[in-house]
SERODREN-520238 format. One record per residue: x, z negated, y of N, C-alpha, C, O in turn; residue in one letter. Coordinates in pm, whole numbers, plus 50000, padded with zeros to 5 digits. Atoms other than C-alpha are relative to their C-alpha. Layout:
% residues N
<<X Z Y> <X Z Y> <X Z Y> <X Z Y> A>
...
This chain:
% residues 77
<<50034 49845 50034> <17921 69952 38978> <50080 50075 50074> <50124 50175 50017> X>
<<49917 49920 49936> <18121 70087 39238> <50135 50042 49946> <50176 50158 49958> X>
<<49885 50000 50063> <18452 70012 39049> <49993 50095 49880> <50088 50166 49847> X>
<<50021 49931 50119> <18300 70174 38743> <49999 50161 50034> <50051 50243 49958> X>
<<50012 49853 49949> <18232 70513 38934> <50136 50035 50038> <50181 50145 50008> X>
<<49849 49965 49954> <18591 70493 39086> <50062 50030 49881> <50117 50140 49867> X>
<<49928 49974 50139> <18724 70458 38730> <49967 50130 49949> <50057 50207 49914> X>
<<50069 49873 50057> <18502 70747 38614> <50065 50113 50070> <50119 50202 50005> X>
<<49931 49907 49925> <18632 70954 38892> <50139 50028 49971> <50182 50143 49961> X>
<<49858 49977 50043> <18983 70898 38807> <50020 50052 49864> <50116 50122 49832> X>
<<49972 49917 50134> <18927 70994 38452> <49966 50138 50003> <50037 50221 49945> X>
<<50040 49860 49974> <18752 71303 38543> <50122 50085 50073> <50162 50193 50029> X>
<<49874 49918 49954> <19049 71410 38773> <50107 50007 49911> <50169 50113 49899> X>
<<49902 49986 50115> <19286 71326 38501> <49974 50096 49894> <50066 50160 49842> X>
<<50022 49903 50108> <19103 71533 38250> <49992 50155 50065> <50035 50251 50001> X>
<<49976 49876 49938> <19069 71824 38487> <50130 50061 49995> <50148 50175 49954> X>
<<49868 49968 49998> <19445 71823 38537> <50051 50020 49862> <50140 50104 49847> X>
<<49964 49964 50159> <19487 71811 38134> <49945 50134 49981> <50016 50214 49921> X>
<<50048 49879 50047> <19279 72102 38106> <50072 50127 50097> <50090 50240 50053> X>
<<49928 49909 49938> <19453 72286 38376> <50137 50041 49946> <50179 50156 49940> X>
<<49862 49999 50047> <19796 72209 38235> <49994 50071 49839> <50078 50152 49801> X>
<<50024 49937 50120> <19662 72300 37878> <49967 50150 50001> <49999 50228 49911> X>
<<50037 49856 49987> <19528 72625 38000> <50124 50095 50028> <50141 50208 49982> X>
<<49879 49923 49956> <19856 72727 38160> <50081 50021 49864> <50116 50134 49831> X>
<<49941 49987 50132> <20026 72649 37816> <49962 50095 49922> <50045 50172 49871> X>
<<50059 49927 50097> <19783 72828 37618> <49990 50149 50065> <49963 50244 49991> X>
<<49994 49866 49945> <19798 73130 37862> <50144 50036 49968> <50153 50150 49923> X>
<<49876 49938 50047> <20189 73159 37795> <50009 50018 49857> <50078 50110 49813> X>
<<49985 49981 50150> <20150 73117 37424> <49925 50142 49955> <49968 50227 49877> X>
<<50056 49846 50027> <19892 73413 37426> <50067 50104 50051> <50069 50210 49989> X>
<<49915 49898 49948> <20108 73605 37653> <50113 50033 49901> <50142 50152 49885> X>
<<49875 49982 50063> <20404 73574 37433> <49951 50062 49865> <50010 50160 49818> X>
<<50038 49922 50123> <20207 73656 37113> <49955 50139 50014> <49977 50221 49925> X>
<<50036 49847 49956> <20062 73977 37284> <50121 50087 50033> <50126 50209 50013> X>
<<49878 49899 49999> <20403 74091 37372> <50076 50025 49876> <50145 50125 49856> X>
<<49934 49979 50123> <20528 74035 37038> <49931 50104 49914> <49995 50177 49838> X>
<<50065 49905 50069> <20248 74240 36895> <50023 50128 50051> <50045 50221 49973> X>
<<49985 49867 49938> <20284 74519 37144> <50134 50039 49975> <50152 50160 49969> X>
<<49878 49945 50044> <20648 74530 37059> <50015 50051 49871> <50077 50155 49849> X>
<<50012 49946 50143> <20594 74562 36696> <49912 50117 49995> <49944 50206 49916> X>
<<50093 49870 49982> <20312 74824 36778> <50100 50112 50045> <50099 50220 49986> X>
<<49901 49896 49947> <20586 75020 36966> <50099 50037 49909> <50132 50155 49896> X>
<<49897 49989 50097> <20842 74972 36711> <49953 50091 49874> <50035 50164 49820> X>
<<50054 49937 50093> <20600 75120 36445> <49995 50144 50031> <50042 50233 49959> X>
<<50026 49878 49958> <20500 75405 36646> <50137 50101 50022> <50144 50221 49997> X>
<<49867 49909 49976> <20858 75522 36740> <50088 49984 49867> <50125 50090 49817> X>
<<49901 50005 50108> <21077 75401 36444> <49945 50047 49867> <50015 50115 49792> X>
<<50054 49953 50131> <20843 75461 36149> <49919 50101 50005> <49889 50162 49902> X>
<<50083 49864 50019> <20626 75735 36264> <50059 50104 50104> <50015 50220 50106> X>
<<49934 49897 49907> <20839 75905 36538> <50080 50102 49931> <50128 50093 49818> X>
<<49895 49873 50055> <21032 76233 36494> <49927 50077 49864> <49999 50106 49768> X>
<<50083 49933 50106> <20761 76401 36249> <50019 49909 49867> <50009 49957 49754> X>
<<50004 50086 50126> <20805 76089 36014> <49836 49990 49957> <49809 49968 49838> X>
<<50120 50030 50031> <20427 76064 36028> <49932 50086 49893> <49831 50058 49830> X>
<<50053 49878 50103> <20381 76384 35810> <50041 49948 49848> <49982 49988 49748> X>
<<49972 50062 50145> <20556 76180 35511> <49927 49870 49973> <49946 49801 49873> X>
<<50058 50137 50041> <20327 75879 35557> <49877 50033 49899> <49809 50136 49902> X>
<<50091 49999 50106> <20098 75810 35264> <49889 49887 50017> <49917 49770 49989> X>
<<50093 50090 49997> <19772 75644 35327> <49948 49946 49865> <49914 50028 49779> X>
<<50062 50036 50143> <19652 75430 35027> <49844 50005 49990> <49792 49994 49879> X>
<<50135 49987 50003> <19283 75466 35129> <49940 50145 50031> <49820 50171 50027> X>
<<50036 49861 49945> <19281 75832 35243> <49912 50065 49881> <49956 50072 49766> X>
<<50095 49916 50104> <18988 76021 35052> <49919 49900 49920> <49821 49943 49859> X>
<<50098 50093 50067> <18840 75700 34898> <49896 49943 50059> <49807 49890 49992> X>
<<50105 50043 49902> <18629 75602 35183> <49959 50121 50085> <50003 50112 50199> X>
<<50034 49915 49906> <18483 75917 35338> <49908 49969 50112> <49822 49882 50097> X>
<<50092 50034 49885> <18310 75911 35667> <49865 50059 49959> <49759 49998 49975> X>
<<50130 49941 50048> <18056 76161 35520> <49990 50012 49843> <50059 50097 49786> X>
<<50013 49985 50151> <17964 76117 35151> <49891 50083 49966> <49779 50039 49991> X>
<<50119 49922 50019> <17749 76395 35042> <49908 49947 49887> <49793 49991 49880> X>
<<50064 50065 50110> <17636 76189 34733> <49893 49902 50068> <49781 49886 50019> X>
<<50089 50100 49940> <17482 75929 34973> <49908 50071 50106> <49787 50048 50102> X>
<<50067 49925 49892> <17368 76149 35268> <49960 50133 49960> <50017 50232 50006> X>
<<50038 49847 50052> <17201 76444 35098> <49855 50027 50064> <49769 49940 50077> X>
<<50121 49954 49950> <16922 76640 35247> <49876 50017 49910> <49889 50094 49814> X>
<<50104 50018 50082> <16580 76579 35093> <49894 50102 50044> <49863 50091 50163> X>
<<50105 49916 49934> <16304 76863 35132> <50032 50151 49960> <49961 50243 50001> X>
């Protein structure tokens, strides 16, 4: 029975090492993905909307979904 628990101990040690290595890999993957998204966000802010280009931007949903719709929120009484 002792050998079984020693074997189980080795399995647990190996699994924690695996999770530690997998966590490091996952951490780097998420870091790279976030860096790419941040770089793209900066590109959109500077290249596409910088230098008063935001005034030429046309929103396809502007005016279609108002925050306050008087037809829905009307005062009764």
